[in-house]
N, C-alpha and C positions, 0 to 999 in steps of 0.2 A: 176613614180608614189610614192607618200609617204608610208610609213610603216603603217601610217594609213589606207589608201583606201587597202593596200594588209590584213590587219586584218580584214577586211569588207567583204573581195570575190568580190570588185568591181573592174574592170580592163577598163580604157578608161572613157570618159569623161561622166558624167552624167549630161544632159541637164534641163532634166526638172525632179522634185522632188515633186509627189502629195500626198496628204493626205485626204482619201473617208472617210465620218462619216457611210459607213454601206459597206457592202462585194457586193450585186449585184449593187450598184453606182459607186463601184470601177471598177467591169468588165466592165461595161457600160463605166467609162473615158477611161480605156484600149481600147476598140475598136474604140472609137473616135481618139487617138492619133494614133494608129494602122495604120487606115485608112489614115491616112495624111503622112504615110512612116516613124514614129517613132518605132524602135523596143523598146516593151512596155511589161514589167513585173509587177506581182501585187504579192504583199504580204501580209500576214494575219497578222498583228501586225509587231513591229519591226524585222527585222530577223538577226541580227547581225551572220557572217560567212556565210551567202547563198552564192550560186553560182550567182553572177549577173553579169557574163560578157558579151560582146556584149550588152547592153543595152543604150539607150537613154534615157527613160524616167521609172520612177517607181514609181508606186501607192502603199502607203501602204493602206491597208483596214482596218479600227476600226468598233467596232460596239457601237458607240460614240452618235448616232443621239436622244436618247431616254435614253441615261444616266445620273446619276447626272450629273450636270454642272460640279464639282470642279472634278471628273473623267475623265469627256469628255476634258477638260481641260490639264490634266495631260497626257493623252494619246496621247492627240495632241503634245503637246509640244517635248515629247519624239520622236516621228516619225519626227518633224522638227529637231530636234538634230541629228536623224541617218541621214536623208536627208542631211542634212550640213556637216555632216563629210563624205559623199561619195561626197562632191563638187559638188551639183546640182546649177545650174546656175540660176533658178528662183521656184520658187514654186507656187503651187497651192491647194488652200482649195475645196474641192467638197461636195455640199451638193444636195438636191434632188430637181427635179425641179420643185417640189412642196411646196420649200422651209417649208418643214416639220421641225417644233419646237413649241415652245410655248413661250410666253410673257417675259420668264428669260431665254430664251437659248434653243437649244445648238448653235446656228449660231455667235451670237454676242460675247457670252463669250469666245468660240474658236478662231474666228477671230481678236479679241482684244488680245489675247494672243502670237497668231502669228505674228501681226502686231508688239507689243511690240520686242516680240524678233529678228523680222528682221530689226529694225528703219525704218518699213514701215509709210510714209505720209499718202499716200492714195490706196486706190484699188476701182478695180470697184468689183459691186454686181450684178450679172444677170444670175438666173435659168432659161433664156428661153432656150427652146427646139423645136424648130418649128417643126422637124419632130415628135414629138408625140404631139404636140398641145399646148405645153406650151409656151407662148409668154409674153411679156412685153411691155405695153404703157402707156404711162403718170405715170409711177412707180407703174400701177398697173398689177398684174399678171393674166394671162386667161389660165382658159385648155379648148381648145376648142372656141367654141364661146361665153363662158360664162366667167364671174369672179371666182377667185379660190373661195369665199365665197358661190356662187353657185353651185359649183361642189360637187361632191361626199366627197371631202376633208374638208368638212363643219363639216363633221360626223365621221371623224376619231376618234376611241378609244384614241389611246395616245395624238397625235398631230391635233386636230381640227383646220382646217385653216379657221375662218370665216371674216378673215382682208385681202382684197385683195391688200391695200396700202403699198408698200413694204418700201418704206421711213417710214412711221408711224409706221409699223410693228416691223421693224428693230430697229427703235428708242428707243422702249420700252426694249430691248436686251442690248443696249451699252449706255454709255455715251460719245461717240464720235460722233460729228456731221455728220449726214446723207443728203445725198443730191440727184440731179437727172442730167442723161445726158439725158434728154429728146429727141425723136424721129426725131424731127426737126433738129438737129444736126446729131444725128447718120447715118442720112440719108444721111449726107454732106460727109462721110467717115473717114478715119482714123488719118488723120492730123487734122480733126475739133474736133472730140473726144479726141485727145488728147490734143487739147489747151482746151476743157473744165475741163478736167481732172487737168492740170497744173492749171486753174485759183479755181477750187473746194480746191485743196491743199493748193494754197497762202492763200486763206480764212479760212483755220485751217478745212476742211470738209475732214473726214477719208473715209466716204464710198460712193461711187457715185454709185445709182443704174443707170443702164444702160438699155434703151429701146433696144428692139429686135424682129422685126417681123421675117424677116428669116433668113436665113444662112448665107448670105451674109452680113446682118448687124452682126452678129457674127464674122464673119472674118474680117470684118474692126475694132471690137471692139478689137479683139486679136491682130491685128497691132498696133493698140495704145497702147496698154499695153506691148509693148517690154522692155521697160524700168524698169517698175515696179516689185520690188523684188515679191511682193505678189497679185498672181491674185484669187478670189473667183467666183464661177458661179456653175450652172448645168454640166453635162460633155460636154454639144455643147458648152459650153462656149470655149471650148480648143480648138475647131476648126482651129482658126487662130494662135496659138501660134507657131505650128511646123516650119512654113514658116517664123517667126523671124529669128529661128535657122539657117534654111538653106538659107534665102538670106545673115547672117552673117558667112557663111562658116563653121559653126559649125555640121551641119547636114548634109551627105551627101546622094546621093540620091535621085530619086522622091518619088511620095506620093503612089506607089505602097506598099500595105500591105505585110509584110512579108510571106511565106508560111511556116507555121506549122502545120505539118501533124497530125490529128486526130487518137490517136491510135485503132487498132481494137478489135473488142469483144463487148460481149452484152452491150445492151444499155438499161439503165432502168430509168423510169421518177418518181419520188419524188413528190409531191405537197402537200404543207403545208397550201399554203398562200387561204385564202375563200373568194378574191375579186370576184366579179361577172365576170371579166374576166378571172381569172385562172376557175371558176365553168366553163365557157364556154368551157375553153379549154380541162377540165376533160371530160365533157361529148362528145366532139367530138373526142377524143383519145380512150374513152371506148368503141365507139360505133364500132371500126375497130381492138383495140388490146385487150389481156386480161387485166383487171382491179381488183384491191384488194382494197376494203377499209379497212382501219386499225380503228378499233373503239377503240378512245381515254379512255373511261369509261374502256373498257375492259382490256385494255393495264396495267392499275392501280391496276384493283381489279384482274385479272384471270392471275397467273403467265405461262408461257408457250406460253402465247399472240404472242408476238413478235418473238419467235421462229417458230411458226406455219406461220407465215406470212413471214417469210424469207424462210420458205422449199418450200412452194407455189410459191414465186416469183421465186427462185432456180430454179424449175420444171420448170414454164413458160420461164423462161430466154433462155431454151436450143432451144424452135420453135421459139424465136425472141422477140422485145422490150416487155415491160410489163409496167404497171403504178401501183403505189401504192400511196395511197390519203387519207388524213384526210380531204380534202376539204368539206364545208358542205355549206346549206342555212342557211341564219341569225337567221330562227329558231331554227333549229338544234344546231346550236353555242351557242345562248344563253341557252337551256336548260341544255348544258354540262357546262358552265360557272356558271350558277344558281347552279348545284352539287357540283363543286368543286372548284370553283373560275375562276374568269379571269388569274389570274397568273399562277395558277397550270394548267390550260388547255393548256396556252402556253407553259410552261414548259414541259409537257407531250409529244406534239405535236414535239417539236423542239428535246428532248432527243429520242422518239422514231425512228423519222425519219433521225437520226442523226447516232443511232446504228445501224438500217437498211441499211444505206450506206455503213458504214463500214463492215458487215455482208457479204453484197452481194459484195464487192469490194475483202474478202477475196475469195469469190466462183467464182471471176472470171469478174464480170461486170466491165467494163473498161470505158463507157462512161455513165455519169449520168447527167440528167436535173433535176435541182431544179426550184420549182417554191416557192417564199416567201423570203423576205429578212432575215426574223429569221431562217426562215428553211435552208438557203443558211448558214449561218454562222455558226447553230450547225451541215451543213452535214461536211463541210470544217475543222472544228475543229474535228468533230470525226475523218475524214480520216487522220487527222495530216499532210495536206497541208501546204508546206510552203510557197512555189514559183511558179507562173504560168506564162507560156508565152501565148501571145495573137494569138488565130488562126482566124479562116473566122467569118464572122458575120453570124449569124442563122435570127435576125432580127434587125430593128435600135435598138442599145442599149444593145444586147444580144449575145457576140461571144461564140464560144469554146475556154474555158481556158484549158491550156496541162500542168498539174503538171509537175516540173522536180524533177528528182528521178526514182525509181523503186519501183513500175510496174508505168509506167506512167499512168496517168486519164486525160480523157477529161470531164471537168465538163463546163454545161452552167447555170449560174446563174441569174435567174430571177426572177425580181422583180414582184410583183402579180399583179399589173396593166399593164404589158409590155405585150404586142404582138396581135395577131388576134386569131379567136377561133382555127386555124390550127397551133399555133405556134407549139406545142409537134410535130406537124409530118413534120413541116419546119426543125425540128432540126435533126429529122431522114434523112429527104434526103441529110443534110448537111453534113451528116456521111459518104457519100456512095462517 
């Protein structure tokens, strides 16, 4: 092992180094890789000096999805530099399965920068996630049986997705040529896909939007990517990558998920997302367990509000799981935003739930379920967690993540739109 690797705290070969543009998406990717037999950990930003022993795959979680383009590029290239220091054999850029971005970025600019740094000629672009209803056909992204532009993502407040044509949409974000690997070729398997990628590279095409309808397609695409320095996509795009390392003798063992025990202790659920999915989950859990609604406006105007909510939650935790939420219906959200502004409302939700997580952990909470990508980032930051191992999956894309260090905490970091109405209840069952 080189002295450089000793200085980073990593021992042994790191096979896959990944960069995720948000915290919940990083956990989603961790679950995919762990489910294919890779010992996978997640860090929050670059974590030099952290204990990364016994790791096959490392996923660096950033908060770059909606950041200014220059910052997203800078943070992503810094993460790449660290992963290269660790000796990663291949790199993965993970973005959302709904391709959340704007016509100017950040997917294209970040991918451009990563390709420049790695000297990559071409890479795949595939946000497909069939298990969660995201598929790509003829270069068009579908959510369920509807085009992306006809889904709720068309009305997203930050990244409204009104163009489902990924070739065209990505073309607005990059000066590099964008091409297509159509389903007629994908269904023929890895060799045909690899041949198409070689053809596109020879023609000067940098990005190959790749169709996929089922997991078997993603595994074939993954096999075709064995020699690519950079792969990009949603978390499911990584399904076929571990087998490449296993086939080459670099990854030992089968596809069993490593057993990472969930720490014992009280369970708290913190819901900051206002998506319809999270609203249903809050309604379901609050019908069975104690629930506290945190008034965001009160938290801003009345000192002591957070201390009062903390005291209530601590008292309730003695008897079992408790839910604390800011989740609200669209009309209530609009009313709060009208009064204090959208940015301030979001900042309050994140800061309040992050601080609440910190206080509850100090009072003994050891298992924390978080709903909402921005909320998850705030909670992780407030808790000061740097590195987490990947535990059992609660639902597709949402595993328990176990912090390294004392006290050990189990975090379930859920995108607002993930899971069914019983997701919070499922999380309670997986801890048993």
